[in-house]
KOLTORDREN-307268 format. One line per 5 residues: number of its first residue (from 0); their letters; for each residue x, y, z of N, C-alpha, C, O. Coordinates in steps of 0.02 Angstrom, whole numbers, plus 50000, padded with zeros to 5 digits. Layout:
NUM = a = X Y Z X Y Z X Y Z X Y Z  ...
//
This chain:
0 = mrrrt = 50615 43799 53371 50653 43863 53401 50728 43872 53376 50743 43930 53362  50772 43828 53369 50843 43813 53354 50844 43848 53283 50886 43893 53279  50808 43837 53232 50795 43845 53172 50777 43931 53172 50799 43961 53123  50748 43963 53212 50729 44018 53204 50794 44072 53239 50811 44128 53220  50820 44033 53291 50884 44061 53318 50940 44065 53263 50972 44117 53258
5 = llgsa = 50951 44020 53228 50992 44016 53172 50992 44070 53125 51039 44104 53104  50914 44071 53107 50893 44125 53049 50915 44187 53085 50957 44222 53058  50892 44204 53140 50904 44267 53173 50988 44293 53177 51004 44352 53172  51031 44242 53186 51094 44263 53190 51115 44271 53120 51161 44311 53116  51093 44239 53053 51111 44251 53001 51086 44307 52960 51116 44324 52908
10 = agvvv = 51032 44339 52982 51005 44392 52949 51035 44461 52928 51014 44495 52881  51084 44477 52966 51125 44521 52942 51200 44515 52929 51243 44556 52945  51206 44460 52897 51276 44432 52874 51299 44480 52825 51265 44482 52774  51354 44523 52829 51385 44570 52774 51457 44541 52768 51491 44531 52819  51480 44526 52702 51555 44508 52687 51574 44550 52643 51541 44556 52592
15 = gtagc = 51636 44592 52652 51664 44640 52604 51696 44590 52557 51709 44531 52568  51706 44633 52493 51736 44612 52444 51767 44671 52406 51744 44727 52418  51820 44664 52359 51845 44718 52335 51811 44750 52271 51782 44715 52230  51815 44811 52265 51801 44850 52204 51748 44913 52231 51736 44913 52292  51723 44957 52197 51681 45000 52214 51625 45013 52152 51624 44980 52100
20 = lggsq = 51582 45063 52168 51532 45084 52118 51545 45149 52103 51564 45185 52149  51539 45173 52042 51552 45233 52014 51473 45256 51996 51427 45217 51984  51470 45314 51995 51395 45337 51965 51339 45315 52010 51343 45296 52068  51285 45322 51972 51207 45304 51997 51211 45227 52000 51257 45197 51973  51157 45194 52035 51146 45137 52043 51089 45122 52001 51034 45151 52007
25 = pdlsi = 51105 45063 51946 51072 45043 51906 51011 44999 51944 51022 44979 52001  50952 44988 51914 50910 44933 51933 50942 44868 51939 50978 44851 51892  50937 44836 51980 50950 44751 51987 50908 44705 51977 50849 44718 51993  50924 44634 51948 50869 44583 51943 50907 44526 51946 50966 44526 51930  50877 44473 51967 50902 44407 51976 50892 44375 51910 50833 44365 51894
30 = rtgag = 50948 44352 51858 50931 44320 51806 50937 44245 51811 50891 44209 51791  50985 44225 51834 50990 44142 51854 51012 44136 51926 51026 44181 51966  51012 44060 51934 51026 44037 52006 51027 43971 52006 50988 43942 51968  51072 43933 52049 51087 43869 52069 51101 43865 52134 51133 43907 52166  51073 43807 52160 51075 43791 52230 51084 43718 52239 51057 43677 52201
35 = tlhpa = 51123 43700 52291 51128 43628 52316 51141 43623 52392 51178 43661 52424  51107 43572 52418 51120 43552 52491 51170 43503 52488 51170 43456 52449  51223 43520 52540 51286 43468 52529 51308 43450 52611 51279 43477 52657  51357 43407 52619 51373 43395 52683 51423 43467 52686 51444 43495 52635  51437 43489 52752 51488 43538 52770 51541 43518 52758 51581 43559 52735
40 = sqqyi = 51564 43452 52766 51626 43437 52742 51651 43442 52664 51710 43437 52648  51603 43453 52626 51622 43468 52559 51629 43538 52540 51584 43578 52555  51695 43561 52501 51707 43625 52505 51682 43647 52421 51717 43633 52372  51610 43685 52418 51594 43712 52357 51621 43771 52345 51638 43786 52287  51628 43812 52394 51647 43873 52383 51722 43890 52422 51722 43884 52484
45 = tdgle = 51772 43907 52397 51837 43924 52435 51827 43977 52476 51802 44030 52457  51847 43963 52534 51849 44009 52598 51771 44029 52605 51757 44087 52616  51724 43984 52598 51668 43994 52620 51646 43968 52676 51690 43956 52716  51587 43952 52694 51568 43911 52761 51603 43857 52773 51583 43807 52742  51656 43849 52810 51698 43798 52827 51667 43753 52884 51635 43774 52932
50 = pggdr = 51684 43690 52870 51661 43634 52927 51675 43654 52993 51735 43663 53003  51637 43663 53041 51653 43665 53114 51649 43734 53128 51644 43750 53187  51650 43781 53082 51653 43851 53091 51589 43874 53123 51535 43845 53125  51608 43942 53152 51558 43977 53191 51492 44015 53139 51432 44019 53155  51513 44031 53098 51468 44073 53050 51406 44026 53029 51418 43966 53020
55 = sayaa = 51348 44047 53022 51283 44015 53008 51267 44033 52936 51234 43992 52904  51287 44090 52905 51278 44112 52836 51334 44147 52811 51369 44177 52851  51351 44150 52741 51397 44174 52717 51366 44226 52639 51316 44205 52609  51394 44278 52619 51378 44302 52564 51431 44347 52532 51460 44387 52569  51449 44343 52461 51499 44376 52438 51478 44400 52372 51431 44370 52346
60 = vapde = 51508 44454 52338 51489 44487 52283 51554 44441 52228 51611 44439 52252  51546 44416 52178 51586 44390 52129 51572 44407 52056 51517 44413 52028  51636 44413 52031 51620 44455 51951 51586 44387 51911 51580 44330 51935  51571 44407 51857 51541 44356 51801 51590 44296 51797 51571 44238 51806  51635 44308 51787 51692 44241 51800 51734 44254 51868 51770 44302 51882
65 = apdlv = 51718 44197 51905 51760 44181 51961 51782 44100 51973 51759 44062 52016  51821 44087 51935 51848 44010 51946 51882 44009 52020 51872 43958 52052  51919 44056 52048 51954 44062 52102 51897 44040 52161 51915 44018 52216  51843 44048 52147 51789 44042 52208 51769 43966 52208 51742 43939 52257  51786 43929 52144 51751 43859 52140 51796 43815 52192 51857 43811 52190
70 = gadas = 51756 43787 52234 51787 43731 52285 51800 43664 52242 51770 43649 52190  51849 43627 52273 51857 43567 52259 51810 43522 52241 51824 43480 52199  51743 43526 52273 51688 43481 52281 51635 43519 52263 51582 43505 52291  51636 43564 52225 51582 43602 52187 51537 43560 52145 51564 43527 52100  51469 43557 52152 51436 43532 52103 51440 43559 52029 51459 43617 52022
75 = tpiar = 51425 43526 51982 51431 43553 51910 51386 43627 51906 51415 43677 51887  51325 43629 51923 51284 43702 51917 51327 43755 51950 51344 43804 51917  51345 43748 52011 51393 43793 52049 51443 43812 52008 51450 43870 51987  51485 43756 51993 51547 43770 51956 51540 43815 51891 51571 43866 51877  51494 43784 51857 51480 43813 51781 51468 43888 51786 51497 43927 51748
80 = rlrrg = 51421 43911 51837 51398 43976 51842 51456 44020 51861 51455 44078 51838  51517 43999 51908 51556 44035 51925 51632 44030 51870 51678 44070 51875  51630 43976 51824 51695 43973 51787 51684 44007 51707 51730 44017 51668  51617 44019 51693 51594 44033 51631 51576 44118 51630 51527 44140 51660  51613 44154 51598 51603 44226 51588 51558 44234 51530 51528 44187 51506
85 = gadqf = 51554 44296 51508 51523 44324 51446 51442 44322 51461 51405 44313 51413  51415 44329 51522 51342 44323 51525 51315 44390 51546 51254 44395 51557  51359 44447 51553 51338 44518 51562 51307 44523 51636 51257 44559 51641  51326 44496 51682 51305 44500 51747 51353 44490 51803 51409 44471 51786  51341 44498 51862 51384 44489 51920 51357 44425 51963 51306 44395 51946
90 = hvvtq = 51391 44408 52015 51364 44355 52058 51349 44367 52130 51386 44408 52157  51304 44342 52167 51309 44351 52241 51305 44271 52256 51257 44236 52241  51362 44249 52288 51370 44195 52308 51342 44182 52395 51357 44212 52447  51306 44137 52383 51279 44121 52472 51282 44057 52498 51285 44008 52460  51282 44050 52568 51289 43985 52593 51248 43992 52662 51245 44042 52698
95 = lrstp = 51220 43935 52672 51178 43927 52740 51194 43869 52778 51192 43814 52750  51209 43873 52836 51220 43808 52876 51165 43788 52910 51127 43830 52934  51154 43721 52916 51101 43688 52956 51119 43617 52970 51178 43600 52962  51074 43573 52991 51103 43514 53022 51046 43452 52983 50996 43479 52960  51046 43393 52976 51006 43344 52953 50948 43332 52988 50902 43299 52965
100 = aaplr = 50948 43367 53063 50887 43364 53105 50836 43420 53074 50775 43416 53066  50876 43467 53062 50836 43531 53029 50860 43566 52974 50880 43624 52978  50860 43526 52912 50888 43539 52859 50861 43602 52820 50801 43604 52810  50899 43651 52798 50878 43719 52767 50896 43733 52696 50951 43713 52678  50861 43764 52655 50881 43781 52600 50850 43842 52572 50793 43852 52591
105 = fgtsq = 50877 43889 52528 50846 43943 52516 50780 43924 52470 50783 43877 52430  50721 43964 52476 50675 43958 52428 50677 43987 52374 50730 44011 52354  50611 43992 52334 50615 44019 52263 50603 44078 52263 50609 44108 52210  50581 44113 52323 50563 44186 52323 50625 44239 52334 50646 44251 52391  50651 44267 52282 50707 44301 52296 50701 44375 52258 50671 44384 52205
110 = avswe = 50736 44424 52295 50741 44491 52264 50810 44524 52282 50836 44507 52335  50842 44571 52239 50901 44597 52253 50891 44663 52242 50848 44678 52202  50924 44709 52272 50918 44780 52291 50982 44816 52300 51035 44785 52300  50976 44885 52309 51041 44911 52340 51025 44930 52402 50976 44968 52405  51057 44913 52462 51047 44926 52533 51081 45010 52545 51048 45056 52570
115 = eertv = 51145 45014 52525 51176 45068 52511 51211 45080 52460 51210 45038 52415  51246 45135 52452 51281 45147 52380 51323 45096 52358 51336 45089 52298  51348 45056 52404 51402 45014 52395 51386 44940 52417 51431 44898 52422  51318 44926 52428 51298 44868 52460 51237 44834 52430 51183 44864 52425  51244 44773 52411 51196 44741 52368 51158 44696 52422 51190 44666 52466
120 = rlttt = 51088 44692 52417 51057 44648 52475 51025 44598 52437 50994 44617 52387  51026 44536 52450 50997 44478 52428 50948 44464 52475 50968 44445 52530  50882 44470 52467 50824 44437 52514 50794 44379 52471 50771 44379 52414  50802 44323 52523 50782 44268 52503 50737 44226 52557 50750 44235 52616  50683 44179 52541 50656 44153 52593 50702 44082 52603 50742 44061 52561
125 = vetat = 50687 44053 52666 50711 44004 52694 50656 43946 52705 50607 43949 52741  50678 43891 52663 50623 43822 52680 50661 43764 52711 50722 43760 52706  50626 43722 52742 50647 43657 52761 50667 43623 52694 50634 43628 52642  50721 43589 52701 50738 43552 52644 50702 43478 52645 50691 43463 52704  50687 43444 52614 50658 43381 52607 50687 43328 52572 50731 43339 52531
130 = dldat = 50666 43271 52583 50692 43203 52541 50770 43204 52552 50801 43206 52498  50808 43203 52606 50878 43203 52617 50905 43122 52590 50877 43069 52604  50950 43128 52559 50980 43046 52539 51031 43030 52601 51051 43071 52643  51044 42971 52597 51090 42945 52646 51147 42979 52661 51163 42978 52721  51187 43014 52620 51250 43061 52624 51224 43115 52671 51254 43125 52724
135 = lnsas = 51168 43151 52655 51154 43209 52683 51144 43190 52756 51175 43214 52804  51086 43131 52758 51077 43121 52833 51133 43090 52873 51123 43082 52933  51185 43074 52849 51244 43048 52887 51293 43109 52909 51336 43105 52954  51279 43167 52869 51324 43218 52892 51314 43253 52956 51257 43258 52977  51368 43279 52992 51361 43313 53046 51331 43381 53039 51295 43406 53082
140 = qlvyt = 51348 43413 52980 51327 43479 52976 51316 43480 52897 51348 43442 52860  51269 43525 52872 51244 43530 52802 51258 43603 52791 51258 43644 52837  51270 43620 52719 51275 43691 52700 51232 43690 52635 51242 43647 52592  51189 43733 52630 51157 43762 52564 51193 43817 52532 51194 43874 52555  51229 43795 52469 51262 43838 52431 51226 43869 52364 51214 43834 52315
145 = avwgi = 51214 43920 52367 51186 43956 52293 51232 44008 52267 51272 44040 52302  51224 44015 52197 51255 44065 52165 51199 44100 52121 51165 44073 52077  51196 44174 52144 51145 44202 52094 51172 44243 52032 51220 44281 52043  51152 44241 51978 51174 44285 51923 51129 44356 51937 51069 44352 51950  51157 44408 51934 51126 44472 51942 51154 44515 51889 51213 44528 51878
150 = epele = 51090 44538 51850 51102 44585 51798 51090 44665 51827 51061 44676 51880  51114 44711 51788 51157 44707 51732 51230 44708 51765 51245 44724 51822  51271 44687 51716 51353 44679 51732 51371 44759 51752 51355 44807 51718  51407 44759 51815 51420 44834 51825 51506 44834 51811 51537 44781 51816  51537 44890 51794 51603 44912 51789 51632 44900 51839 51687 44872 51834
155 = elpde = 51609 44916 51893 51633 44896 51968 51585 44872 52021 51532 44898 52041  51624 44804 52045 51570 44777 52085 51564 44820 52160 51604 44859 52186  51502 44796 52183 51488 44825 52243 51544 44816 52292 51589 44778 52274  51548 44841 52348 51595 44810 52400 51569 44757 52459 51604 44720 52495  51505 44764 52457 51477 44702 52506 51413 44674 52478 51378 44706 52440
160 = aelql = 51400 44615 52497 51335 44585 52500 51293 44568 52569 51315 44531 52612  51240 44596 52571 51211 44573 52622 51149 44524 52620 51103 44537 52582  51146 44465 52661 51101 44414 52645 51049 44431 52704 51064 44435 52764  50981 44441 52673 50931 44442 52716 50871 44389 52712 50839 44384 52660  50861 44357 52756 50829 44295 52771 50767 44292 52787 50758 44313 52845
165 = enlsd = 50714 44273 52756 50648 44293 52774 50603 44225 52775 50627 44172 52754  50543 44228 52798 50495 44174 52799 50510 44102 52798 50510 44068 52747  50523 44080 52859 50547 44014 52864 50482 43968 52871 50441 43976 52916  50477 43918 52822 50418 43874 52819 50435 43810 52828 50495 43797 52823  50392 43760 52841 50401 43701 52849 50403 43642 52781 50406 43581 52788
170 = g = 50401 43676 52723 50392 43641 52673 50393 43672 52612 50384 43640 52560
//
């Protein structure tokens, strides 16, 4: 029940970012993605979900190259995606808070679409994370951080990213 409450409160997360769209909206697709479950005390994304914060989920739009978003503790796959440009894409950066008693991760089923003219929606499944190591089991809170590469690259970024969470499963 607690996990379902967490997901219900996270389903409408919208975070504004700079930029705007001009002209028609191109079809979007997910090109790449990387995700890591880590203790909330580790900062993977600058100004993302902070330890002890109230938010259960975070979503933001970032350009192809966004080194300022890379937190001090970011894993190599997350840091690499945000530091390297030239991939003709933009990113949706997402984070989801959970606990070792009910660890959550984003699943492998994702879709990206336009919600409104200036809002991109990332829809993803949420699954129970398994095989937690000692570091994750001893943390008071966990965060699953994922960076999704979205194509095509846009001249101007969407203003907002909306994260829609679906289909909680147990494995």
